[in-house]
C-alpha atoms as one frame of an Amber mdcrd trajectory, in Angstrom:
protein
   6.794   9.589   8.346   4.234   7.383   6.601   0.582   8.153   7.324  -2.388
   5.947   6.462  -5.666   7.887   6.418  -8.853   5.843   6.326 -12.161   7.604
   5.671 -15.554   5.980   6.162 -18.589   5.785   3.943 -20.628   8.330   5.907
 -17.788  10.847   5.542 -17.371  10.596   1.753 -20.993  10.226   0.612 -23.949
  12.580   0.841 -27.497  12.018   2.053 -28.470  10.515  -1.313 -25.479   8.147
  -1.287 -23.546   9.852  -4.067 -19.896  10.771  -3.575 -19.536  13.996  -1.580
 -17.058  15.941  -3.739 -16.420  18.752  -1.177 -15.652  16.172   1.543 -13.224
  14.344  -0.736 -11.657  17.675  -1.751 -11.094  18.553   1.924  -9.349  15.252
   2.553  -7.191  15.600  -0.551  -6.180  19.130   0.460  -5.125  17.812   3.865
  -3.162  14.991   2.246  -1.417  17.586   0.063  -0.499  19.589   3.179   0.858
  16.453   4.852   2.984  15.718   1.792   4.233  19.305   1.700   5.413  18.779
   5.282   7.588  15.920   4.045   5.411  12.912   4.860   4.082  10.095   2.688
   0.364   9.358   2.768  -1.820   6.407   1.771  -5.606   6.843   1.655  -7.983
   3.968   2.387 -11.437   4.979   1.220 -14.841   3.395   1.676 -17.923   4.519
  -0.228 -17.917   2.474  -3.443 -20.943   0.325  -2.625 -23.018   3.286  -1.436
 -22.052   5.264  -4.551 -23.148   2.289  -6.651 -26.512   2.194  -4.878 -26.971
   5.919  -5.554 -26.172   5.445  -9.253 -28.353   2.390  -9.881 -31.148   3.138
  -7.396 -32.256  -0.513  -7.121 -35.926  -1.137  -6.258 -36.388  -1.560  -2.542
 -33.337   0.487  -1.632 -29.931  -0.826  -0.550 -29.718  -4.628  -1.019 -28.335
  -6.934   1.643 -27.108  -9.938  -0.339 -23.358 -10.122  -0.936 -23.523 -10.754
  -4.692 -25.561  -7.619  -5.399 -23.414  -5.537  -3.064 -20.334  -6.709  -4.932
 -21.926  -5.776  -8.254 -22.843  -2.353  -6.894 -19.276  -1.797  -5.722 -18.063
  -2.196  -9.318 -20.527   0.521 -10.343 -19.507   2.877  -7.557 -15.751   2.300
  -7.479 -14.840   4.231 -10.625 -17.251   7.025  -9.642 -15.470   7.308  -6.308
 -12.033   7.301  -7.970 -13.127   9.930 -10.496 -13.838  12.337  -7.637 -10.480
  11.522  -6.020  -8.670  12.016  -9.341 -10.139  15.488  -9.801  -9.592  16.525
  -6.181  -5.960  15.420  -6.132  -5.339  16.975  -9.552  -6.478  20.335  -8.173
  -3.718  19.931  -5.558  -1.132  19.030  -8.206  -1.105  15.358  -7.193  -1.788
  12.063  -8.938  -3.846   9.285  -7.350  -3.269   5.577  -7.965  -6.030   3.049
  -7.328  -5.050  -0.098  -5.398  -7.619  -2.838  -4.761  -6.693  -5.393  -2.110
  -8.251  -8.490  -0.555  -7.421 -10.177   2.773  -5.531 -13.006   1.043  -3.038
 -10.387  -0.162  -1.913 -10.234   3.464  -2.024 -13.941   4.242   0.180 -15.288
   1.468   3.806 -14.158   1.584   4.215 -13.747  -2.163   1.075 -11.638  -2.484
   2.051  -9.609   0.574   5.476  -8.748  -0.832   3.987  -7.893  -4.218   1.396
  -5.568  -2.668   4.026  -3.909  -0.498   6.378  -3.373  -3.448   3.570  -1.786
  -5.482   2.594   0.622  -2.715   6.203   1.526  -1.973   6.855   2.230  -5.648
   3.763   4.447  -5.885   4.997   6.475  -2.919   8.470   6.749  -4.470   6.860
   8.080  -7.662   5.065  10.785  -5.694   1.658   9.175  -6.242  -1.016   9.017
  -3.534  -2.316   5.421  -3.342  -6.077   5.244  -2.811  -6.821   1.786  -1.433
 -10.136  -0.017  -1.296 -11.142  -3.603  -0.837 -11.483  -5.637  -4.002 -15.191
  -6.100  -3.318 -16.334  -6.585  -6.908 -14.691  -9.982  -7.462 -13.804 -11.165
  -3.957 -15.771 -14.153  -2.700 -16.167 -13.465   1.006 -14.247 -10.271   1.646
 -17.319  -8.066   1.308 -17.626  -8.610   5.055 -14.757  -6.189   5.621 -17.042
  -3.514   4.178 -16.090  -0.467   6.179 -12.374  -1.058   5.544 -11.258  -0.366
   9.116  -9.368  -3.645   9.418  -8.081  -3.285   5.876  -6.606   0.089   6.847
  -4.817  -1.482   9.818  -3.384  -4.184   7.561  -2.262  -1.537   5.058  -0.574
   0.370   7.900   1.373  -2.789   8.686   2.074  -3.399   4.999   3.712  -0.010
   4.382   5.359   0.312   7.807   3.233   3.321   8.736   3.986   5.505  11.736
   0.390   6.569  12.281  -3.054   5.377  11.222  -5.765   8.042  11.179  -9.308
   6.672  11.091 -11.633   9.459   9.971 -15.281   9.158  10.848 -18.352  11.285
  11.583 -17.675  11.537  15.329 -14.866  13.242  17.217 -13.471   9.944  18.494
 -14.297   7.404  21.179 -16.616   8.637  23.935 -17.267   7.328  27.439 -20.843
   6.579  26.273 -22.890   6.981  23.111 -23.088  10.792  22.696 -26.305  10.366
  20.682 -28.020   9.026  23.792 -26.021  10.397  26.718 -25.412  14.152  26.985
 -22.770  13.599  29.685 -20.565  11.487  27.391 -17.035  12.860  27.072 -14.243
  12.274  24.577 -11.620   9.690  25.499  -8.434  11.426  24.389  -5.964   8.585
  24.943  -6.139   4.809  25.260  -3.129   2.822  26.419  -4.759  -0.611  26.307
  -7.913  -1.826  24.557  -9.727  -4.071  27.019 -13.136  -5.756  27.152 -14.739
  -2.843  29.038 -13.626  -0.369  26.388 -14.902  -2.636  23.611 -18.306  -2.848
  25.312 -18.465   0.947  25.551 -17.733   1.185  21.816 -20.406  -1.325  20.778
 -23.316  -0.460  18.518 -24.143  -0.202  14.832 -22.408   2.093  12.408 -23.981
   4.943  10.506 -25.989   5.007   7.285 -24.309   3.154   4.471 -21.372   1.898
   6.506 -20.879  -1.579   7.918 -18.682  -0.601  10.827 -19.089   1.384  13.986
 -16.796   2.480  16.779 -16.275  -1.176  17.741 -14.902  -1.821  14.243 -12.564
   1.140  14.572 -11.323  -0.051  17.945 -10.666  -3.488  16.454  -8.601  -1.830
  13.719  -6.747   0.251  16.290  -5.963  -2.928  18.224  -4.530  -4.485  15.065
  -2.450  -1.389  14.411  -1.217  -1.349  18.011   0.048  -4.919  17.587   1.905
  -3.656  14.483   3.577  -0.886  16.491   1.464   1.778  14.773  -0.088   4.707
  16.634  -3.778   5.207  15.796  -5.948   8.313  15.996  -9.734   8.102  15.609
 -11.008  11.561  14.695 -13.719  13.510  12.897 -13.264  13.806   9.140 -14.878
  17.253   9.232 -12.318  18.673  11.691  -9.975  21.245  10.143  -6.339  20.136
   9.845  -7.282  16.768  11.283  -4.408  14.895   9.616  -1.796  17.433  10.705
  -3.244  17.442  14.210  -3.178  13.650  14.390   0.433  13.532  13.235   1.416
  16.141  15.821  -0.636  14.481  18.612  -2.497  17.725  19.255  -4.707  17.563
  22.374  -8.375  17.045  21.549  -7.790  16.056  17.938  -9.489  12.719  18.615
  -8.829   9.479  20.451  -5.209   8.329  20.394  -4.489   4.618  20.804  -0.891
   3.915  21.717   1.138   1.197  19.972   2.280  -1.890  21.857   5.906  -2.503
  22.701   5.544  -6.103  21.506   4.486  -6.334  17.868   3.372  -8.979  15.392
   4.556  -9.658  11.864   2.148  -9.382   8.941   1.209 -13.055   8.739   0.492
 -13.420  12.440  -1.423 -10.142  12.393  -3.553 -11.608   9.602  -4.127 -14.823
  11.569  -4.966 -12.992  14.791  -7.307 -10.308  13.516  -8.270 -10.763   9.857
  -9.328 -14.406   9.698 -12.729 -15.387  11.113 -12.601 -18.197  13.672 -14.214
 -21.493  12.681 -14.131 -22.946  16.193 -12.496 -23.096  19.610  -9.982 -25.387
  21.264 -10.137 -25.641  25.066  -6.788 -26.384  26.723  -5.593 -27.177  30.236
  -3.417 -24.935  32.387  -0.244 -26.791  31.452  -0.821 -26.233  27.763  -1.631
 -22.568  28.363   1.640 -22.143  30.269   3.601 -23.822  27.464   2.033 -21.582
  24.816   2.316 -18.303  26.720   5.603 -18.750  28.578   7.598 -21.071  26.324
   6.122 -20.124  22.924   5.593 -23.827  22.243   3.289 -25.514  19.752  -0.068
 -26.752  20.990  -0.037 -30.537  21.335  -3.019 -32.853  21.554  -2.194 -33.943
  25.113  -3.053 -30.482  26.426  -6.423 -30.242  24.666  -9.548 -30.856  26.740
 -12.287 -30.181  24.193 -13.065 -28.725  20.778 -16.001 -26.535  19.802 -17.291
 -25.864  16.299 -16.631 -27.488  12.951 -13.186 -26.704  11.557 -10.784 -28.238
   9.062  -7.009 -28.218   9.035  -5.715 -24.690   8.275  -8.913 -23.027   9.548
  -8.457 -20.305  12.162  -9.394 -21.318  15.710  -9.476 -19.544  19.059  -7.607
 -21.140  21.941  -9.373 -20.950  25.284  -8.111 -21.587  28.795  -9.875 -23.337
  31.675 -11.436 -19.982  32.619 -13.212 -19.769  29.266 -11.212 -16.719  28.109
  -9.561 -16.608  24.690  -5.812 -16.123  25.059  -4.495 -17.198  21.653  -5.490
 -17.854  18.065  -3.981 -19.960  15.339  -4.389 -22.198  12.321  -5.566 -25.678
  13.189  -3.321 -28.537  12.189  -6.001 -31.151  12.874  -9.680 -31.248  11.866
 -12.458 -31.211  14.433 -14.199 -34.151  12.755 -11.269 -36.347  13.856 -11.232
 -34.942  17.399 -12.106 -38.297  18.974  -8.786 -39.643  17.690  -6.587 -36.841
  18.986  -8.070 -34.808  21.866  -6.023 -35.417  25.027  -3.749 -38.012  23.442
   0.021 -38.120  23.456   1.546 -37.123  20.111   3.197 -40.516  19.639  -0.213
 -42.192  19.922  -1.857 -40.194  17.137  -2.794 -41.911  13.870   0.161 -41.648
  11.474  -1.772 -39.603   8.889  -2.431 -36.782  11.374  -0.114 -33.851  12.066
   1.873 -33.959  15.313   0.793 -30.456  16.366  -2.759 -29.249  16.939  -1.502
 -25.713  16.233   2.127 -25.218  15.212   3.884 -22.348  16.952   4.597 -20.717
  13.579   0.817 -20.517  13.039  -0.054 -19.440  16.585  -0.500 -15.971  18.086
  -0.611 -15.408  21.845  -2.856 -12.432  22.582  -2.070 -11.832  26.261
C-alpha cells in the first residue's frame, strides 16, 4: 500500500512559528511504523513560510504579499527539512526533499518525470518529503496549505490512501469552536454543497487552508480513486488507524467508482477558472451523456475575460456548474462565435469551444 500523509502548518510549527521538533518526530516515528508494516509512505509537509517568518522576524509580523512570502519560504524550507532529516535519521530512515509546482501535474513530460523521481525514491527506501516550490514559483504560492498538492501527489504515485493531518479530529457537523453540540462526521460518501458549506471558515494561525480546503483535496483524491482520512496529527497511531479504517480515527471520505486521469484532475481542481460559459440543455446533454466536445452552437453566453487555453467553468441553464475545461476560443471574440454553427466560424478560430480531451464533466 502507498500512503500519502499531509501535515499542516499548525501541526508542525509552535506558537512562535518555529518548527515543532517533537511534532515532526512523532510523525516520522509513525511513518517508520507504517514502513515496518510493509507500506510505502510519502510526506507532504507545510510550514516553510511560517518557519521563515520565525527566523527572520520581519517588522510588522507575517507579511501578506506573495513576493515576500516566497522569499520567507526559502528561509524556512531548509530549516524544516533539517528537522525532518534528524527525526527520520533517529528512526533509521533517510528523507529526500521534493519541491513541486502545479505545472508539474499539467504537462505530461513534467508529470512523468516527477512520478519517476518519487517512485525511484520509494524503491531506494527513502521517504520523500514534498512541499510546494514556493520560493521560485510565480503564482503557486496560492496553494499555500498544500492540501490540493497532497491530493495531486496521491494521484501521481497511485496512492491507496491520503491522510490529511490537522489540528482537529476531522470534519464536524458544525464548528466545534462555536458549537458544543458539534459531532464528528466519521464517514462521507459524497461531498456535496451542503457539506462544503458546513466546512467553510478560515484556517488556523499560519496556515492558508481550513476544513473547506481539506474537503476540496479529499474531493480531488476521490476522483483519483483514493480514500482520504482527515484526522488529528496529535492522535496516537493516527497513520496506522487511518490505514486500517479504525472507527473514530477521523473523517473518512470514500473514493469514487469513476476516476479521472492526472491531466483532467489538474484541469478540474488545480487550475483557477478565468470565466464561465453558459450552455443550453442540448449542449449539456451532449457533454454529459455523449462525452462530446462543446461547440459554439450550444453556447448562450460567456462570463469573464478568458483567453484560449484558460480554464473555464461550464454552466447549465439552471446556473449550476456541471463541467470544467480549457477554452479553445477567447472571450474577447465571443461576438463572432457564441451560438453560431461551427461551419460559420471565422477560419482562424478553433472549431470547438472546449475540446472533449480538455473537458471534465463533474456530475
